[in-house]
Backbone as numpy.savetxt, mean C-alpha at the origin, in Angstrom:
# Nx Ny Nz CAx CAy CAz Cx Cy Cz
15.02 -40.06 -15.87 14.50 -38.77 -16.25 15.62 -37.94 -16.38
15.17 -36.57 -16.84 15.48 -35.34 -17.47 15.80 -34.26 -15.98
17.23 -33.64 -15.82 16.11 -32.57 -14.30 16.04 -31.41 -15.52
14.97 -31.32 -14.18 14.10 -29.69 -14.99 14.74 -28.83 -15.40
14.05 -27.95 -16.98 15.37 -27.00 -16.93 15.29 -26.02 -16.09
16.57 -25.16 -15.35 16.35 -23.82 -14.64 15.75 -22.67 -15.29
15.10 -21.82 -14.73 14.72 -21.01 -15.01 15.48 -20.20 -16.30
14.66 -19.07 -16.69 15.06 -18.18 -17.70 15.44 -16.91 -17.09
16.77 -16.27 -16.87 17.34 -15.16 -16.23 16.35 -13.91 -16.82
16.04 -13.14 -15.67 14.91 -12.68 -15.46 13.52 -12.31 -16.28
13.14 -13.73 -16.69 11.74 -14.16 -16.97 11.38 -14.66 -15.10
10.29 -14.22 -14.97 9.13 -14.09 -13.43 8.13 -14.89 -13.70
7.94 -16.07 -13.27 6.57 -16.25 -13.26 6.54 -16.10 -12.10
4.85 -15.73 -11.59 3.63 -15.48 -10.74 4.00 -17.04 -9.53
4.73 -16.27 -8.52 3.68 -17.05 -6.90 2.77 -18.04 -6.51
2.88 -18.91 -6.42 1.49 -19.68 -6.10 0.68 -18.46 -4.92
1.78 -17.53 -4.62 0.60 -16.72 -3.71 0.86 -15.54 -3.55
0.75 -15.63 -4.80 0.83 -13.96 -5.18 0.02 -13.22 -4.89
-1.61 -13.66 -5.09 -2.53 -12.79 -4.19 -2.21 -12.82 -2.93
-1.46 -13.64 -2.46 -1.68 -13.14 -0.71 -0.93 -12.06 -0.78
0.75 -12.32 -1.25 1.73 -11.10 -0.89 0.81 -9.68 -1.33
-0.29 -9.50 -2.65 -0.30 -7.97 -3.00 -1.59 -7.75 -1.94
-2.12 -8.92 -0.98 -3.21 -8.47 0.11 -2.39 -7.71 1.22
-1.49 -8.67 1.62 -0.59 -8.60 2.60 0.05 -6.71 1.94
0.61 -6.20 1.05 0.94 -5.13 0.82 0.63 -4.06 0.92
-0.90 -4.28 1.58 -1.58 -2.77 1.32 -2.20 -2.65 2.79
-2.14 -3.77 3.58 -2.24 -4.05 5.48 -1.01 -3.28 5.74
-1.12 -1.89 5.66 0.50 -0.86 6.30 1.21 -1.55 6.43
1.85 -1.77 7.90 2.96 -2.75 8.00 3.38 -3.96 8.26
2.47 -5.02 7.07 2.48 -6.03 6.98 2.76 -5.94 5.49
2.84 -4.92 4.89 3.66 -4.94 3.29 4.93 -4.99 3.51
6.07 -5.03 4.93 6.95 -5.05 4.84 7.27 -7.02 4.24
6.55 -7.92 5.21 6.75 -9.25 4.40 6.39 -9.79 3.09
5.78 -9.19 1.92 5.98 -9.12 0.74 6.87 -8.53 0.42
7.78 -7.65 0.51 8.57 -6.66 0.46 10.61 -7.97 0.56
10.30 -8.66 2.16 11.11 -9.24 2.05 10.89 -10.78 1.15
9.90 -10.92 1.34 9.71 -12.45 0.84 9.67 -13.15 -1.12
8.87 -11.73 -1.31 8.57 -12.14 -2.83 9.70 -11.04 -3.94
11.01 -11.47 -3.16 12.45 -10.06 -3.91 12.51 -10.82 -5.47
11.68 -11.94 -6.43 12.14 -11.77 -7.42 10.67 -12.14 -8.17
9.33 -11.27 -7.65 8.43 -10.86 -8.43 8.41 -9.45 -8.30
8.45 -9.11 -9.62 8.67 -7.11 -9.44 7.14 -6.53 -9.39
6.33 -7.85 -9.48 4.74 -6.94 -9.88 4.40 -6.89 -7.98
5.06 -8.04 -7.07 4.30 -8.13 -5.68 5.51 -6.60 -5.32
6.57 -6.56 -5.86 7.25 -5.92 -5.52 7.26 -4.70 -5.25
6.47 -4.35 -6.50 5.71 -2.90 -6.79 4.65 -2.55 -5.82
4.26 -3.48 -5.65 2.54 -3.54 -5.00 3.31 -3.02 -3.36
4.14 -3.81 -2.38 4.57 -3.53 -1.53 5.04 -2.41 -1.21
6.30 -2.27 -2.07 6.78 -0.83 -1.67 5.20 0.68 -2.26
4.53 0.54 -3.27 3.22 1.24 -2.92 1.93 1.13 -1.62
2.55 0.11 -0.97 1.54 -0.54 0.23 2.85 0.91 0.99
3.61 0.27 1.42 4.43 1.03 2.51 4.46 2.49 2.46
4.66 3.23 0.43 4.08 4.70 0.71 2.84 5.49 0.88
1.90 4.49 0.65 0.69 4.75 0.80 0.17 4.56 2.78
1.26 4.21 3.34 1.25 3.92 4.30 1.88 5.03 5.53
2.67 5.51 5.16 3.62 6.37 5.86 2.72 7.28 4.95
1.82 8.28 3.97 1.26 8.80 3.18 0.48 9.38 4.36
-0.82 8.32 4.84 -1.68 8.14 5.56 -1.27 8.18 7.23
-0.10 7.68 7.58 0.27 8.15 8.69 0.33 10.37 9.01
1.13 10.33 8.19 1.75 11.69 7.64 0.23 12.70 8.09
-0.40 12.30 6.99 -1.90 13.04 6.95 -2.47 13.11 8.43
-2.67 12.04 9.68 -3.42 12.01 10.57 -2.26 12.54 11.12
-1.42 12.76 11.75 -0.12 13.49 12.80 -0.78 15.07 12.31
-0.53 14.98 10.93 -0.89 16.75 10.36 -2.62 17.29 11.28
-3.37 15.94 11.27 -4.31 16.09 11.03 -4.64 15.96 12.80
-4.08 15.75 13.49 -4.11 16.03 14.70 -3.43 17.62 15.37
-2.47 17.61 14.55 -2.02 19.29 14.75 -2.78 19.80 14.85
-3.62 19.63 13.86 -4.88 20.64 13.43 -5.71 21.16 13.75
-6.04 19.70 14.48 -7.29 20.02 15.57 -7.00 20.35 16.95
-5.11 20.15 17.36 -4.87 20.92 18.53 -4.77 22.61 18.45
-4.57 23.03 17.47 -4.75 24.36 16.87 -5.94 25.02 16.92
-6.71 24.28 16.00 -7.92 24.48 16.46 -8.38 25.16 17.52
-8.25 24.54 18.15 -8.68 24.71 19.79 -10.12 23.87 20.35
-10.78 24.48 21.03 -11.44 22.81 21.48 -13.39 23.19 20.77
-14.10 24.27 20.24 -14.66 23.49 19.48 -14.48 23.89 18.05
-13.60 24.30 17.47 -12.58 24.43 16.03 -12.81 22.73 15.99
-11.73 22.51 16.74 -11.24 21.03 16.80 -11.81 19.62 17.27
-13.43 20.33 18.12 -14.02 19.12 17.86 -14.75 18.85 16.45
-15.37 20.16 15.84 -16.03 20.14 14.22 -15.52 19.19 14.28
-13.91 19.92 13.50 -12.83 18.94 12.70 -12.27 17.29 12.55
-12.36 17.53 14.10 -12.49 15.86 14.61 -13.79 14.75 14.18
-15.16 15.36 13.74 -16.16 15.04 13.29 -15.73 13.91 12.58
-15.18 14.56 11.26 -14.79 14.54 9.87 -13.56 13.32 10.11
-13.23 12.53 11.09 -12.15 12.30 10.99 -12.54 10.32 11.03
-13.28 9.81 11.46 -13.97 9.04 10.62 -14.60 8.52 9.49
-14.85 9.88 8.66 -15.26 9.69 7.15 -13.90 9.50 6.35
-12.77 10.61 6.82 -11.87 10.36 6.69 -10.76 8.80 5.93
-11.10 8.31 8.11 -10.09 7.09 7.83 -11.57 5.82 7.27
-12.73 6.29 7.23 -13.15 5.52 5.99 -12.31 5.46 4.12
-12.28 6.65 4.06 -11.93 7.38 2.87 -10.63 6.40 2.66
-9.44 6.31 3.48 -8.63 5.58 3.46 -8.92 4.20 3.44
-9.67 3.59 4.02 -10.02 2.16 4.03 -10.47 2.10 2.99
-10.94 2.55 1.77 -11.81 2.23 0.54 -10.56 2.13 0.14
-9.83 3.10 0.07 -8.82 3.01 -0.72 -8.21 2.22 -0.62
-7.60 1.77 0.28 -6.52 0.44 0.70 -7.27 -1.31 -0.05
-8.97 -1.26 0.07 -9.74 -1.85 -0.18 -9.33 -2.33 -1.97
-9.64 -0.87 -2.54 -9.79 -0.13 -4.72 -8.55 -0.84 -4.38
-7.11 -0.88 -3.56 -6.26 -1.03 -4.26 -5.54 -2.37 -4.49
-6.18 -3.59 -3.00 -5.80 -4.42 -2.90 -6.83 -5.89 -4.98
-8.21 -4.53 -4.62 -8.64 -5.48 -5.67 -8.08 -5.39 -7.21
-7.15 -4.05 -7.24 -6.32 -4.11 -8.47 -5.30 -4.45 -8.56
-5.21 -4.64 -7.61 -3.68 -5.67 -7.72 -3.76 -7.04 -7.63
-4.59 -7.45 -7.04 -5.05 -8.65 -7.15 -6.19 -8.97 -8.49
-6.39 -8.29 -9.74 -7.00 -8.06 -11.28 -5.66 -8.31 -11.94
-4.28 -7.82 -11.44 -3.70 -7.29 -12.07 -2.95 -6.59 -13.18
-3.84 -5.65 -12.12 -3.96 -3.83 -12.23 -2.72 -3.24 -11.02
-2.94 -2.13 -11.61 -1.89 -0.89 -10.43 -2.64 0.29 -10.21
-2.68 0.71 -9.22 -3.67 1.86 -8.88 -2.57 3.12 -8.25
-2.77 3.81 -9.42 -1.87 4.85 -9.77 -2.56 5.97 -8.89
-1.53 6.63 -7.08 -2.84 7.53 -6.87 -1.90 9.16 -7.29
-1.93 9.73 -7.76 -0.74 11.10 -8.23 -0.76 11.48 -6.89
0.62 11.31 -6.92 1.07 12.28 -5.76 2.19 11.52 -5.04
1.51 10.44 -4.84 1.97 9.38 -3.62 2.06 7.96 -4.70
1.66 7.38 -5.44 2.54 6.90 -6.19 3.90 6.49 -6.93
3.91 8.09 -7.20 5.63 8.24 -7.80 7.13 7.68 -6.76
6.55 8.11 -5.43 7.30 7.67 -4.48 7.68 6.46 -4.13
6.78 5.35 -5.01 7.02 4.12 -5.14 8.47 3.22 -6.04
8.43 4.21 -6.61 8.95 3.92 -7.65 10.97 4.76 -7.54
10.45 5.63 -6.44 11.69 6.16 -5.77 12.84 5.25 -5.19
11.96 3.60 -4.66 12.99 2.82 -3.70 12.72 1.45 -4.07
């Protein structure tokens, strides 16, 4: 029986757990798992980097939002805090939409954020 042929350099076959890795890519800090585990799959790598950049952008937004609430004071701060659950739901929908597109073999390009994923 002949040995199986080695893979051709530069060609990557999707791994059997690609969908799980893409799902993990958009679950905030869990994006580090596909970034480390699936080094040979450029699509999973892109989604992992994109998920990390999205998580960092979300963290920066929430810190700035909390600072804004403190600066605005009691009445305006409470009024601004009413929008926090709505904004949080928006971020959750964004993550779910990115997961669905990734599992379907597409990429979600977010203006102002996705460009940073390509830089590292």
